Structures are given as C-alpha cells and as structure tokens.
ZAMARGU-4260 file (C-alpha; in steps of 0.2 Angstrom, whole numbers, plus 5000, padded with zeros to 4 digits):
<rodrens>
0) 4929/4935/5021 | 4938/4950/5029 | 4956/4954/5023 | 4971/4946/5032 | 4989/4943/5031
5) 4999/4927/5035 | 5016/4928/5042 | 5026/4912/5040 | 5043/4903/5040 | 5048/4890/5028
10) 5062/4877/5026 | 5065/4877/5044 | 5067/4896/5046 | 5078/4899/5031 | 5064/4908/5022
15) 5052/4922/5029 | 5036/4922/5020 | 5021/4933/5019 | 5004/4933/5009 | 4989/4944/5010
20) 4971/4945/5004 | 4968/4964/5002 | 4952/4963/4992 | 4941/4973/5004 | 4955/4985/5008
25) 4958/4990/4990 | 4939/4990/4987 | 4937/5003/5000 | 4951/5014/4992 | 4943/5012/4975
30) 4926/5018/4982 | 4933/5032/4991 | 4944/5039/4977 | 4933/5033/4962 | 4948/5026/4954
35) 4946/5019/4936 | 4953/5001/4933 | 4971/5005/4929 | 4973/5017/4943 | 4964/5004/4955
40) 4977/4991/4950 | 4992/5003/4953 | 4985/5009/4970 | 4980/4992/4975 | 4997/4984/4971
45) 5006/4998/4980 | 4994/4996/4996 | 4996/4977/4996 | 5015/4978/4994 | 5016/4992/5008
50) 5005/4981/5020 | 5017/4967/5018 | 5032/4978/5021 | 5024/4985/5036 | 5021/4968/5043
55) 5040/4965/5044 | 5041/4979/5057 | 5036/4978/5075 | 5027/4989/5089 | 5021/5006/5084
60) 5032/5007/5068 | 5025/5016/5053 | 5029/5017/5034 | 5026/5030/5021 | 5028/5024/5003
65) 5030/5037/4989 | 5030/5031/4971 | 5034/5044/4958 | 5037/5036/4941 | 5033/5051/4930
70) 5018/5043/4922 | 5000/5050/4920 | 4994/5043/4937 | 5005/5055/4946 | 5011/5052/4964
75) 5005/5036/4973 | 5006/5039/4992 | 5003/5025/5005 | 5004/5025/5024 | 5004/5009/5033
80) 5010/5002/5050 | 5015/4985/5058 | 4996/4981/5062 | 4989/4979/5045 | 4982/4996/5044
85) 4984/5006/5027 | 4978/5021/5018 | 4983/5028/5001 | 4979/5039/4986 | 4984/5043/4968
90) 4985/5061/4961 | 4975/5056/4946 | 4963/5043/4951 | 4953/5043/4934 | 4968/5036/4924
95) 4964/5021/4913 | 4971/5013/4897 | 4968/4999/4886 | 4975/4982/4891 | 4993/4979/4888
100) 5001/4966/4876 | 4999/4953/4889 | 4980/4956/4891 | 4983/4964/4908 | 4979/4982/4915
105) 4993/4993/4909 | 5000/4998/4926 | 5018/5002/4919 | 5011/5015/4907 | 5001/5023/4921
110) 5015/5023/4934 | 5029/5027/4922 | 5047/5021/4923 | 5056/5038/4925 | 5057/5041/4944
115) 5059/5034/4961 | 5051/5023/4974 | 5054/5030/4992 | 5051/5021/5008 | 5051/5031/5024
120) 5051/5021/5041 | 5046/5029/5057 | 5052/5018/5070 | 5048/5029/5085 | 5066/5036/5085
125) 5073/5053/5084 | 5077/5051/5065 | 5067/5042/5052 | 5075/5030/5040 | 5073/5033/5022
130) 5077/5022/5007 | 5075/5027/4989 | 5078/5017/4973 | 5074/5020/4954 | 5058/5013/4947
135) 5064/4998/4937 | 5048/4991/4930 | 5033/5002/4934 | 5023/4986/4937 | 5027/4988/4956
140) 5030/4970/4961 | 5047/4971/4953 | 5050/4988/4960 | 5047/4983/4978 | 5058/4968/4975
145) 5072/4979/4969 | 5069/4991/4984 | 5071/4976/4996 | 5086/4969/4988 | 5095/4986/4985
150) 5091/4997/5000 | 5088/4983/5013 | 5100/4970/5006 | 5087/4957/5008 | 5085/4944/4994
155) 5067/4945/4991 | 5053/4942/4979 | 5037/4952/4979 | 5021/4947/4969 | 5005/4959/4969
160) 4990/4958/4959 | 4973/4967/4958 | 4958/4961/4947 | 4945/4974/4942 | 4926/4970/4938
165) 4918/4978/4922 | 4909/4990/4933 | 4926/4996/4941 | 4923/4988/4957 | 4937/4976/4964
170) 4935/4958/4961 | 4951/4952/4970 | 4968/4959/4977 | 4982/4951/4986 | 5000/4947/4985
175) 5016/4938/4993 | 5033/4942/4999 | 5047/4929/5000 | 5063/4934/5009 | 5079/4923/5011
180) 5087/4923/5028 | 5106/4924/5030 | 5113/4906/5029 | 5099/4900/5017 | 5106/4885/5007
185) 5109/4885/4989 | 5097/4870/4987 | 5083/4880/4996 | 5087/4895/4985 | 5086/4884/4969
190) 5069/4876/4974 | 5061/4893/4978 | 5068/4901/4961 | 5061/4886/4952 | 5044/4887/4960
195) 5043/4906/4957 | 5045/4903/4938 | 5032/4889/4938 | 5018/4896/4948 | 5004/4905/4939
200) 5004/4924/4940 | 4998/4931/4957 | 4982/4938/4949 | 4978/4920/4943 | 4980/4913/4960
205) 4969/4926/4967 | 4956/4923/4954 | 4955/4905/4958 | 4951/4910/4976 | 4967/4904/4984
210) 4969/4910/5002 | 4985/4918/5008 | 4990/4901/5016 | 4987/4892/4999 | 4998/4905/4990
215) 5012/4902/5001 | 5010/4883/4999 | 5011/4885/4981 | 5028/4893/4982 | 5037/4884/4996
220) 5026/4868/4998 | 5014/4865/5012 | 5026/4852/5020 | 5039/4866/5022 | 5028/4879/5028
225) 5026/4885/5047 | 5012/4898/5049 | 5017/4910/5063 | 5003/4923/5064 | 4987/4928/5055
230) 4984/4947/5055 | 4969/4957/5050 | 4971/4970/5036 | 4960/4985/5033 | 4959/5003/5026
235) 4961/5014/5041 | 4963/5033/5041 | 4966/5042/5057 | 4959/5059/5051 | 4945/5066/5061
240) 4935/5082/5064 | 4944/5085/5080 | 4961/5084/5071 | 4955/5097/5058 | 4949/5108/5072
245) 4966/5107/5080 | 4974/5112/5064 | 4963/5127/5061 | 4966/5133/5079 | 4985/5131/5076
250) 4984/5144/5061 | 4981/5158/5074 | 4968/5171/5076 | 4973/5182/5061 | 4972/5168/5049
255) 4955/5162/5055 | 4948/5179/5055 | 4954/5180/5037 | 4944/5164/5033 | 4929/5172/5041
260) 4930/5188/5032 | 4934/5181/5015 | 4922/5165/5014 | 4912/5165/5030 | 4916/5146/5031
265) 4930/5133/5029 | 4931/5116/5021 | 4945/5104/5022 | 4947/5087/5013 | 4958/5072/5018
270) 4969/5067/5003 | 4970/5049/5010 | 4951/5045/5013 | 4943/5059/5003 | 4932/5063/5019
275) 4927/5082/5019 | 4925/5092/5034 | 4915/5108/5034 | 4915/5123/5046 | 4902/5136/5047
280) 4905/5154/5051 | 4900/5152/5069 | 4911/5137/5071 | 4926/5146/5065 | 4922/5160/5077
285) 4922/5147/5091 | 4939/5140/5085 | 4946/5158/5084 | 4942/5160/5102 | 4952/5145/5106
290) 4967/5151/5096 | 4982/5160/5103
</rodrens>
C-alpha cells in the first residue's frame, strides 16, 4: 500500500488531527543513504513529523527542518511541502547502538539532547518564518510537540515511530499529530489526554497494521472523527542533471577552466537523495562555453 496522510477534524471541529503511514517513504531514504537501524529511526521519525507539519500548510508553502542535538548522528535535515513530498538526510547515516532500557532503538542517544530543533517556513513571501526550540527529549516526537506548543502556541501532541527489520530494511513507519483549536472544551481536552495515556505506543499500532484512519480512531474515537482529505506521501527530490549544469555554468568561465585543468572532469552529489552526477572534460568545455 502506498504511503498516505489523513487530515481530519474531531469533536465537531474542536480538534485538528493528522495521521500518516510513511513506511515506503522512510524505506526509500534508508536505501538511498544506507542508514543503520538507529539512524533510520531518527531520520524516519523526523521525516514523518515533518510531513505532518507540512500538511498544516497550504499552496506552495515549504518547510525545512533542522535537528542539531549534539549527538553522534550529527545534523538531521528534512525538506517537505504542503503536498506530502519529503526528502531528508543525516550527517552520519551509519549510526547504531544497542536497544535502550525500554527495548527500543536508542534515538535519544543518537540525536543528543544538547541542541536545537529549527523549523524554517517558506510561505512564498519576501521573508521566511523561522522558529527554534531547544531539544527537550531527543526522541523527536516530544521535541516536535514542544516546538508546536512553544513556537506556534498550538497545544499539540506528536507521535512518531519507525520499526526496522533485522536486515536494516524498514518494517513500518508512521505517526499522528493532534492539535487543539481555540475554544476546545475542558471535557474534550480531558478525553484526549486520557486516550493519549491509554493507547499503545505508535510503533505498536503501526506493527499491528493500523491504517492512519485507525490510529486517529484509537485516539479520538471513530464516532468523533470526520475525515477531510487523504493525501499521498512520497520521497521526492527535485535535484536533476539540468540543475547541476546550471550551477556549474553559474560558477563562471575561470572556475570551470580550473576544474578542467585540475581534474579534467567534475562530480557532484546531492546530499538529500545521494544521486551522483558526473561530467566529462568535453561536457565541462561545453558548459564553459555557456558561462558568462
């Protein structure tokens, strides 16, 4: 089944809810970057949460998420938009540790807890919006929750999970985002808080095969749920040979000539998708002729 995200309302519009199956998307990232299990869990959680944040936006809006927790995994960088398209990478993809005291992948140890989570929104305006909060957990679900509450003043709960097979492939990935709208009654808040304490961990729900609709039904109750939209989710990187060519041309004749003289060729790699673009000496000469 292809990945998708559900947008919904609950309790007659008092609550905004999102849930996502991101298994194939995280699997694509794992294969492209050869991530080991703990790194896969960290990157997968970040990508899953980022897609849900992106889904709260409209039009051509874009998001860039930077997680710098000071841990051995290094920087986690994710790009996403309002259409369910996402790409991401970690500085040290071959990061892995023994399971933590709860028998889960030790994402906190990999990410670290001495740093920041930064969200940059490109809404198509002259200036971008940027919000930054300290890392409070390193498990990432709690960190995205803290960002939404602190930086966007929206009472929220974010749950994200990634399960990894013994051969390093992705078994399942997904998550939920619950947000309280202004005017939510104390009764509704109490019901949701109670359910969030009672439900199994998101990874357990994913392991059981619960679809996004089922995950939301577990939290708010199917009788209170109104599905608004179902949106496809996928790993998408807009890099291309043409873009790299344009970048090389923009370097100018002298810089390209230096590349020809020193190496007789050029190679560029996209951090986000790991695609490599190679240019021969003749191709560089052609690009030089197009340069100013």
